[in-house]
C-alpha positions, -999 to 999 in steps of 0.1 A, spaced: 44 570 511 74 553 496 101 572 477 119 556 447 137 564 415 127 554 380 152 557 350 144 570 316 174 569 291 199 572 320 179 601 335 168 596 371 131 604 377 121 609 413 88 593 422 68 584 453 42 556 458 10 564 476 -1 532 492 -37 544 499 -45 550 462 -18 526 449 -5 553 426 29 564 415 35 602 415 65 615 395 85 647 399 72 672 373 105 691 371 124 658 365 101 650 335 104 685 322 142 683 325 142 654 301 117 670 277 137 703 274 170 683 274 183 705 302 200 688 331 201 720 352 174 717 379 168 754 381 163 757 344 136 730 345 120 746 375 118 780 358 104 764 326 77 746 347 68 779 365 63 797 332 44 768 317 22 764 347 12 801 346 4 799 309 -17 767 313 -36 783 342 -44 813 320 -57 789 293 -79 773 320 -61 740 319 -66 732 356 -64 694 351 -26 698 344 -17 726 368 -35 712 399 -5 690 408 1 675 443 30 687 463 50 660 481 84 659 498 111 645 475 149 642 481 169 668 463 206 668 452 217 681 486 202 651 504 174 671 520 137 667 512 116 696 498 80 700 487 79 693 450 52 693 424 43 657 415 17 642 391 5 607 382 12 592 348 -22 603 334 -17 639 342 19 638 329 8 624 296 -15 655 292 13 678 303 38 663 278 15 674 250 20 710 260 58 709 255 74 707 220 102 682 223 118 654 204 116 634 236 78 638 239 69 605 222 96 584 239 87 596 273 50 591 267 58 555 258 79 552 289 51 566 311 27 542 295 51 513 302 56 524 338 19 524 344 12 493 323 12 469 352 -13 490 370 -35 493 339 -35 455 337 -46 453 373 -74 478 367 -87 458 337 -83 425 356 -82 430 394 -74 393 398 -39 400 386 -33 425 414 -46 400 440 -26 371 426 6 392 427 -2 404 463 -9 368 474 25 356 461 43 384 479 25 377 512 32 340 509 69 347 503 69 367 536 54 338 555 19 351 561 -7 324 569 -34 315 544 -60 326 569 -44 361 572 -40 364 534 -76 356 528 -87 383 553 -63 408 538 -76 402 503 -112 405 514 -103 438 532 -87 451 501 -118 444 480 -138 463 505 -113 492 504 -114 494 466 -152 496 466 -150 525 490 -124 544 470 -144 538 438 -174 554 455 -152 584 466 -139 589 431 -174 590 416 -187 614 443 -163 644 443 -132 630 460 -104 626 434 -72 639 450 -51 612 468 -45 636 497 -83 637 504 -84 599 503 -58 599 531 -79 625 551 -111 604 549 -92 572 557 -78 588 588 -113 600 599 -126 564 597 -95 549 613 -95 575 642 -132 568 648 -130 531 652 -95 527 668 -93 559 688 -59 568 673 -47 582 640 -32 561 612 2 577 619 0 569 656 -11 533 648 20 529 626 42 544 652 29 520 678 38 491 655 73 505 648 65 511 611 79 539 588 72 536 551 55 501 554 18 496 547 -1 495 580 -26 469 568 3 445 560 11 445 597 -24 443 611 -36 413 631 -66 393 618 -89 412 642 -75 446 631 -81 437 595 -117 426 602 -126 458 621 -110 479 594 -131 462 568 -162 466 589 -155 503 593 -150 508 555 -179 486 545 -202 505 569 -189 539 556 -196 530 520 -231 517 526 -240 547 547 -225 571 521 -245 553 494 -277 556 515 -273 593 521 -259 599 486 -228 616 501 -208 639 479 -177 660 486 -155 660 517 -180 672 543 -207 646 536 -182 618 532 -164 628 564 -198 624 582 -203 590 566 -168 580 577 -174 590 613 -206 571 614 -192 540 597 -162 541 619 -184 545 649 -202 512 641 -169 493 640 -159 511 673 -190 497 691 -183 462 678 -146 465 689 -155 477 724 -180 449 728 -154 422 717 -128 437 740 -153 437 769 -162 400 763 -126 388 758 -106 411 780 -82 416 751 -73 448 732 -79 447 694 -54 475 686 -19 462 693 18 470 686 26 437 669 40 437 633 53 414 607 87 430 604 117 407 604 132 405 639 163 426 645 197 409 651 205 407 689 233 434 685 209 458 669 183 452 696 210 461 723 218 493 705 181 503 703 176 497 740 205 519 749 193 548 727 
């Protein structure tokens, strides 16, 4: 997850980017603060509490089932906060009478425009990603493998969306099941081993790690399709089975080469010598 700020008419809107689903989630209270033209956080929070209860009574679950993620507050600390993607917020805005309703709907549409372009033409997303990787010095061989792996990943998440898995938090759980099965460690531990924080793990994988990740996700999707998996329980089972196939292949390669596939290498810029000395002393 990567925290960031967006600006609407000089109002700061907190948001967080979920790398697994490639989706921006915005603070609901920040959006409401703009709509009710009330800068006081507590007032916006109370308004949302009342509105959420009313919408629940009306049976509007699509709006009230927001995710809760940690966002930084005014005191510098991070608290669990209701967040929603642009699509959900567009529906929510319709429930709030406000002269700012139309301007903020246009703003949300603009914020998500680039992503909508990519959904309509996936090649745009890949071209943009390729340019970014090239600027960071990745080899063409690595870029090709990364792009192939992303296509495999997208096909898997598309299957999940169509078969009862819609919340990004559940994507992360299933991804971790697959990853844990083929690597023997969690996504979090793999990132820690590489010294990563908010960075995308896949952007710091070796060619072999990318290939085995793709094999695990390809196997998972094909197994899920064969068993017609729906919901978390069945897709977890498909994930463990698919990850197990990649695990067997990884162990066989490690046995033949004597080299570990999972490693601590990353593509981060090297630290200055003085910083390295400080880190070693800590």
